[in-house]
C-alpha positions as CSV (number, residue, x, y, z in Angstrom):
1,M,-31.6,2.0,4.9
2,S,-33.1,4.9,6.4
3,R,-35.0,3.2,9.2
4,H,-31.3,2.2,10.4
5,A,-29.7,5.4,10.1
6,G,-32.0,7.0,12.9
7,P,-30.5,4.7,15.9
8,G,-26.9,5.0,14.1
9,L,-27.2,9.0,14.3
10,V,-28.6,8.9,17.9
11,R,-25.5,6.6,18.9
12,L,-22.9,8.8,17.0
13,A,-24.3,11.9,19.0
14,I,-24.2,10.9,22.2
15,V,-20.6,9.2,21.7
16,T,-19.5,12.6,20.1
17,T,-21.3,14.9,23.5
18,V,-19.4,12.1,25.9
19,V,-15.8,12.5,24.3
20,V,-16.3,16.6,24.0
21,V,-17.1,16.5,27.7
22,M,-14.3,14.4,28.6
23,V,-11.7,16.2,26.6
24,V,-13.3,19.4,28.2
25,A,-13.0,18.3,31.7
26,I,-9.4,16.7,31.3
27,Y,-8.1,20.1,30.2
28,G,-9.7,22.0,32.9
29,S,-7.5,19.6,35.2
30,V,-4.9,19.9,33.6
31,R,-5.2,23.9,33.7
32,S,-6.1,23.7,37.3
33,T,-2.9,21.6,38.6
34,A,-0.8,23.7,36.2
35,L,-2.2,26.7,38.1
36,L,-1.9,25.6,41.4
37,A,2.1,23.8,40.9
38,G,2.9,27.2,39.6
39,P,5.8,29.5,40.8
40,A,3.3,32.1,42.4
41,V,1.4,29.8,44.7
42,R,4.8,28.2,45.5
43,W,6.1,31.8,46.4
44,T,2.1,32.9,48.2
45,S,2.6,29.4,50.4
46,T,6.1,30.4,51.1
47,V,5.2,33.7,51.8
48,R,2.4,32.8,54.4
49,Y,4.3,30.2,56.3
50,G,6.8,32.7,56.8
51,E,4.5,34.8,58.5
52,Q,3.2,32.2,60.3
53,T,6.3,31.0,61.9
54,C,7.3,34.6,62.9
55,L,4.2,35.1,64.3
56,Q,4.7,31.5,66.2
57,A,7.8,32.9,67.3
58,A,6.5,36.5,68.4
59,I,3.5,34.6,70.8
60,R,6.1,32.5,72.3
61,R,8.0,35.8,73.2
62,S,5.3,37.8,74.4
63,V,2.5,35.0,76.0
64,P,3.5,32.5,78.9
65,K,3.3,28.9,78.1
66,G,-0.5,27.6,78.7
67,A,-1.9,31.3,79.5
68,P,-5.5,32.0,78.7
69,V,-5.8,34.2,75.6
70,Y,-8.6,36.5,73.9
71,L,-7.8,36.9,69.7
72,A,-8.8,40.3,69.5
73,T,-8.4,41.6,66.2
74,P,-10.8,44.8,66.2
75,K,-10.7,45.7,61.9
76,I,-11.0,42.0,61.4
77,R,-13.8,39.8,61.9
78,Q,-13.8,37.5,59.1
79,P,-13.7,33.6,60.5
80,P,-11.2,32.2,58.5
81,I,-8.5,35.0,59.9
82,L,-9.9,34.2,63.4
83,I,-9.1,30.6,62.4
84,R,-5.7,31.3,61.5
85,E,-5.3,33.0,64.5
86,A,-6.5,30.6,66.5
87,V,-4.0,28.0,65.0
88,L,-1.3,30.4,65.8
89,V,-2.3,30.7,69.4
90,A,-3.1,27.0,69.9
91,P,-0.1,25.2,70.2
92,W,1.4,27.5,72.8
93,A,-1.2,29.2,74.6
94,D,-5.4,28.6,75.3
95,P,-7.6,30.9,73.0
96,T,-10.7,31.8,75.3
97,T,-13.5,34.0,75.9
98,R,-12.8,37.8,76.6
99,T,-13.8,37.1,80.4
100,A,-12.0,34.4,81.2
101,A,-8.0,35.5,79.5
102,Q,-5.2,36.9,81.2
103,W,-3.9,37.8,77.8
104,T,-5.2,39.8,74.7
105,V,-4.0,38.8,71.4
106,S,-3.7,40.9,68.1
107,I,-2.9,40.1,65.2
108,E,-3.2,43.2,62.2
109,R,-1.8,43.5,58.8
110,G,0.8,46.7,58.3
111,G,3.2,46.2,61.1
112,K,7.2,45.9,60.7
113,I,7.8,42.7,61.5
114,C,6.7,39.5,60.2
115,R,6.3,40.7,56.3
116,G,3.6,43.2,57.0
117,M,1.9,41.7,60.3
118,A,2.0,43.0,63.8
119,L,1.1,41.2,66.9
120,Y,-0.1,43.3,69.5
121,V,-0.1,41.5,73.3
122,R,-1.6,43.0,76.5
123,K,-1.6,41.9,79.9
124,L,-5.4,42.0,81.3
């Protein structure tokens, strides 16, 4: 009888391990989904969308359509923020190099418009 008990214990250990791993994975997935669908995330998304539409409207008021624009943000040089700026400007103007630009656009924190963001535009 002890000969057959060894393989049975191995099978039981494998099945138990698989069940535990699956339960932990399901729990983690449900928890992540709950966090992503929570009110804080929805509020943050709403604020960011409001900032984006406000800044796009400010760009359209300040820069002629199709103008070559240089994105100059002196304090912030992080790629995600620069990509965000390019996405804000691109539907209306043409992001380009500093030497080819006719306009300089800078988006900075701390402004009184656009929920704490400010747009600075300068013709070169």
